[in-house]
N, C-alpha and C positions, 0 to 999 in steps of 0.2 A: 588660431588657437591650436598650437601644435605641441602640446605637452605642458606639464605642470609649471615649468619655469618660464613659459612664454607670456609676454604681456601684449602680444599682437592680437588684434581682433578683426583682421581683414577678412578671413574666411574660416568658418567653423570646420573643425576636424570631422571627417566622416569616414568610418570604415567602408571599404569598397562595397560590400553588400548593401549597406544603408544608402550609399550614394547612388547605386544602381536603382534601388527601390524608389528613391525620390525622383530620379529622372523618368522612370517608367510611369510613376503616379502623376507627375506633371504632364507628361505627354497624353496620358489617358484623359486627364481633366480638360486639356485643350481640345480634344476631339469629342468632348461631351460624354465621356465614360468615366465613372468613378463616383466619388462622394458628393452627395447633395449637402446643403448647409446642415449643420448640426441644429437640431430642434429639440425643444422640451418634450414634445409628444414622442418623438422617435427614441430618445434616451430613456424615458420612463417606461415605454413599452418594452424596450430591450431588457431593462432591469427586471421587469415583471416576468418576461419569458425565462430569463436565466434563473430566477429564484422560484418561480411558480407561486409568487405572492402578489398581492395587489394593494395592500393597505400601507400607505406611506406615513400614516399618522398626521401630524400637523403639517399642512401643505403651504404654510407661509413661505417656504423656500422657493416655490414655483416662480414667483415674481423675480427673485434674485437670480435664479438660474436663467430665466429668460433674458435678463439684462446682460448677464455674462456671455451667453451664447451669441447674442447680437454683436457684442463687442468682439468676440473671437472671430465670427464670420466676416465682419467688416474691417477689422483693424489688425488682427494678430499676424497675418501672413505666415501661417504655419506651413511647414513642409508636409508632403504626403505622409511620411512616417511620423512626424510630430503630431499631425492631425489624428492619426490612428491611435497614438499613445494617449492623447488628451481625451478622445472619445472613450477609450477603454477606462481611463481614470474616472471620468464623470459617470459612466455607467456603473463602475465599481462603487462609487459613493452612493448612488441611488440604490444599488443592490444591498449595501450595508444598511441603509435606512429601512428598507423592507424587512431585512432579517432582524434588525433591532426592534422594530415595531412588533414583529411577531413574538419576540422574546418578552417584551413588556406586556403584551396582551396575555401571554401564558403565565407570566410571573409578575403581577402588579406590585408585589412586595419589593421589587428592585428599587422602586422610587421611594421606599422608606429607608433605604440605605443611608446612614449618617456619614457625612464627610467632615472630618476635623479640619479646621482652618488650614488651607494649603500654603506651602511656601511657593511663591510665584517669582521666578527670576525674570526680570523685565528690562534688562539693559538694552541699549542700542546694539545693532549688529556688530559683531567682531570685537566685543569688549570682554571676552572671557566667559560668556554665558554658557557655552557648551562645556567647557572645562568644569565650571562650578556645578552645572547640572549633573554631569557624570560623576563627580566626586560625591555629592549628596546622595545620588542614587545607589551608591555602594552600601549605604546604611540599610540593613535588613528590615528596619522598622518603616522605611520609606517606601511608598508606592510611586513608581514612575511609569511613564508610558513607553513601552517598548516599540521599536519601529514596526515590528510585525503586527502589533495591536493597532497602531495608528492607521495602517493601510487597511486592516480588516478588523475593526472593533467587535463586530458580530461574528460568533463562531460559524465555521463552515460545517456542513453535514458530513461530507466525506472524510474518512480518516484511513490513510494507507500507512500501516505501521504505527509506531508509538508517537511519532512527531506530529505536532499540531500542523495541519495543512497550511495554516496562515503563516507559520514560520517558513515553510517551504516556498510559498508565494513571495514572501519578502526577500528571501535569498535570491530568487530569480530576478526580482526587481533590482536588487543591489548589483547583481552581475550584469544586468542590462545597462544600468547607468555606467558601470565601469567599462563596458564594451563601447558604448556610444560616446562617452565623454570622460576618458581616463583622467584628464587634468582636473576634473571637478573635485575629486577626492582630496587633492591638496588644499582646496578651499574650504570644503565642508564635508567631513566624512559621513557616508551613509552606510550604516551597518545594521543588518536585519535584527539582531538581538540587542542592540545598544539603545539607550534612552533616546527618544525622539520628541520633537516639538508638538504640542497639542494644537498648533495651528491647523494641523491636518484633520483634527476632529472638528475645528471650527469650519473647515471646508464643507462639512455636511449641512451647514445652514446656507452655504454659498455666500456667506458674509465674512470674507477673509481676504487679507492682503496677499495671500500666497499666489493668487492668479496674476497680479501685476508684477510679482517677482519672477515669474516664469514665462510670461507672455506680454506682448504689447497690447494692453487693453485699456487705453486711457479713458474712454467713456464709462466703462464699468468702474474704474478706480474713482472717477469723479462722483459717480452715483453713490458709491459705497460710503464716501465721506459724509453724505447727507442722511444716512440711515440711522435708525435706532438699533443699537447693537445689544440691547438687553436680551432680546429673544435668542441671539446667538450664544450668549453666555448661559442662558437658562438651558439651552440644548446641550452646551458643553457640560454643565453640571449633571444633567441627566445621563450623558454618556460616561462620565466618570463614575457615577453610581453603578451603571451597568458593568463597567470594567472592574470595579471593586467587588461587585457581587460575584464576578467570575474568578477574580484573584485578589484576595483581601490584602490590606496594608493599613498601617496606623494613620499615616498622613501622606498626602500627595505632595510631590515636588513638580511644579509646572515650569515651563520655560518657553518663551517666544518673545522676540522684540515687538511683535504685533500688539501686545498688551499695552505698551506705552501710549499708544494712540487712543486706547479705549479703557483707561483705568476707571473711569466713572461707572460704566456698566459692569465691569469686572467686580468692583467693590460693592455694587448693589446686589449682585448675585452671591458673592463670596465676601460678606462683610467682615469676617474674621480672618481674612487672608493676611499673610505677612509678605509684603512686596519687597523684593531685593532688587535695587537698581544699581547696575554696574556702570562704571564710568571710565572712559579712556579718551584720549585726544581725538576729537572728530576729524581733524585733518588727516589722521592716520586711518581711522576706521572707515571713513566715507569712501576713500579710494578702494579699500579692500572690499567693501560691500558692492560698490559699482562693478567691480570685477566679478564678484560672485553672481550678481544678477545677469550680467552680460553672458557669462558662461552658461548659466541656467537657461536663459532664453534661447541660446544657440543650440541647445539640445533639440528644440522643437521648431526652430525657424532658421532658414538660410539668410534671412534679412534682418540683422540685428545692428542697430545704430548705437554704439557705446556712448556717444554724446547725448543722444536722447534719453538713454538709460540714466545718465548722470543728472541731467536736468530734472527728470521726473523724481528721482529719489533724493536729490538735494532738497527739493521742496517738501517731500515727505519727511525727511529728517527734521527739518524745521518744525513741521506740524507735530511730529511725535514728541519732541522735547518740549514744545510749547504746551501741548495738551497735558503732558505729564506734570509740568510745573503748575498748571492751573488746578489740576486735581490735588496736588500736594498742598497748595495754598488752602484749598477748601477744607482738607482734613487736618491741616496744620502738621503735616508730616507724620501723623500717627499711623503706626503699622508699617512704616517704611524703614528699610535698612540700606545704607549706602555702602558700596564696596568699590574701592579703587582697583582698577585692573593691575596697577603696579604693585599694590599690596598683595593682590591675589597671586601674582606671579612669584612674589618673594616668599610667601608662606600661605599657601591655599588652605591648609587645614586650620590655621588660626582664623581665617575669615569664616570658614564653616562654623567654627566654635562660636564666633560672635553672632552669627545668624541663629544658631541653636539657643544661645542665651536669651535671645528675643522671644523665641517661642516656648521657652521653659524646658528645653531638653538638655541632657548632658551629652558628652561625647566620650564614650568609653575607649580605652586604649585599643581594644580589639577592633573597633570600628575605625578608629583613626588609622590603624595599620592597613586596613583594607583600602582606605582612601589614598594613602601614600602609595600603595601598590598600583592602584588605578592611575595615579598621576604618572608614574614611571611608564606604564603601558601606553597611555594615551599622550605621549610626548608630542610636542610641537614638531611639525614637518615630517612626521613618520610616513606620510603619504606623498612626500615631495614638497618642494618650496613653492610658495605662492608669491609671485612678484607682481607689483602693481604700483602705479603712481597717478596722482591727479591729472598729470599732463596727458596720460593715455585717454582721458575722457574729455579733453578740451577744457579742463578746470584748473584753477589755481587757488592758492591760499586766499586771495582776495575775493574769490567767489564763495568760498565755504565759510570763512571766519565770521562775516556779518550774520550769517544764519544761526550760528551757534554761540555767539558772544555772550548772550544773556545766560544761556545754559552753562557755559564754561565758568563764568564768574560766580554763579550761584553755588556750584558744586566744587569750585576750586580745582578744575580739571587742568592739569599742567600741559604744556606743549611737549610733544614727544620728539 
């Protein structure tokens, strides 16, 4: 992977300092010096030391974290640098849980914060969801999740200057990804102050598909599919209340493909949500997403098999659309808005207007102008071209189409 235009996955790009650090870390591990296995107790203790806090609140997450850590230790094959990053991320999640619980204990009124029925964008990956999310986020009435909030939803104590230290941390994370994997920005832009997916908030329950998108953790992924995800969405609601208490807004816009697989628990917790399902030819989107996952996993591991990535996520793709169709059958499509990727590319503001009509909102000219400006700024390929093909992953049309045929027929998704 040597740049944004490359479709080769033989060897992950590594800046020289990262390559050296990985070699040194690997050598130390061979001689018995270095990291022990990641454990629940070690991570929770580290988070407690960092924050000076000890109350994690509801500890149902401990089982899920344990399953995830076993899978990471036994299956993920992380590089030394990747392992350090993942350890830091998991410790950060636990630190945020501690700081959030402290805030809820000090301000129990947070849980009385009312949330108007959110707009939930839940299309398959690479179907225009990011574009639509960023357009709607331009509306000043809308509350969206900023990337810096996603990484640190609980405020930090230290403040140097006027800028929130959480923004500063997110900028550093953005620069870190750009340094380690510059090609990733052509696939999915990561920007500290731009809207981000709330799947990062679901990570706080350790019941999210983000782990299998960034690491090879098949046993955790299998376990995850068997769990009750209502508690994860209850925790997400609580986190949205906490964030709205910090920075108010009239209505949330949420976005992550993760929701397609779990629409039943989402609607149990957010019964008045409006779910926007975007549609695009899966023959096109699946190859793009396989590429995205392969690049993401290569940030943390030197051993990434693109064929295994495709096999895992093709099965997931079928599960996602299948689960979504079952939920829609159950609710008779009430509360759902379908958006064609092709209509979205042709006239995105018109599609936003259709969504707004469903929730009973107007779209003033001033807000429409802001959306048009955002569309011009966030043009496609502004971070470089993203090339991909099913053949790069050992797949063909004959592999993918049977998995999505029912979905394609139901929503009249054209071949691209």
